[in-house]
C-alpha positions in Angstrom: 208.8 10.6 143.4 207.1 8.1 145.8 203.1 9.1 146.2 201.7 7.1 149.4 198.6 5.5 149.6 196.2 7.0 151.9 195.1 3.9 153.7 192.2 5.4 155.8 190.4 6.7 152.2 186.8 4.8 152.9 183.7 7.2 153.1 183.5 6.3 156.9 187.2 6.8 157.8 186.8 10.6 155.7 183.7 10.9 157.9 185.3 10.1 161.4 188.4 11.9 160.8 186.1 15.5 160.2 183.9 15.1 163.4 184.6 17.2 166.3 186.2 15.6 169.5 183.6 15.0 171.9 180.6 14.0 169.0 178.3 11.4 170.0 178.2 8.8 167.6 176.6 4.9 167.1 178.5 2.4 165.0 178.1 -0.5 162.6 180.5 -3.2 162.1 181.0 -4.5 158.6 180.1 -8.1 157.9 177.8 -8.3 161.4 174.4 -7.3 162.5 176.1 -5.2 165.1 174.6 -1.9 165.3 175.6 -0.5 168.7 171.9 0.9 169.1 171.5 0.8 172.6 175.4 1.9 172.6 176.4 5.5 172.2 179.9 6.3 172.0 181.9 10.0 172.3 184.3 10.4 170.0 188.0 10.7 171.6 190.2 10.7 168.5 191.2 9.4 165.0 194.7 8.4 163.9 195.2 8.6 160.1 198.2 6.9 160.6 196.6 3.4 161.4 192.8 4.2 160.8 192.2 3.9 164.5 189.1 5.2 166.1 189.5 5.9 169.8 185.8 6.5 171.6 184.6 6.4 174.9 181.5 4.5 176.1 178.6 7.2 176.6 178.5 5.4 180.5 181.5 7.0 181.1 182.9 3.5 180.9 185.7 1.9 178.9 187.7 3.1 176.1 187.1 1.4 172.5 189.1 1.4 169.9 187.8 0.8 166.1 189.6 0.4 162.9 187.5 2.5 160.8 187.7 0.3 157.6 186.1 -2.4 159.8 182.9 0.2 159.9 180.1 0.1 158.0 178.3 3.0 159.1 178.2 5.8 161.8 175.3 7.5 163.1 175.6 10.8 164.7 173.1 11.2 167.5 171.4 14.0 168.5 171.5 14.5 172.1 
């Protein structure tokens, strides 16, 4: 029997996978000083097959895609 490893097994990936669609979040990227402090995103979806997090900027603008394995931290924004 072959057991397939879960490639999206970081704590951030697991956290994002369990958030409800439409949750407002801020994201910190690994190995950078970037924490999108002035940029909030709304979670659109999480794809556990490829670890992609799809989010929409809170200004109604662009859709952005993050690899959850490259995210150092997530903050849920209480509006």
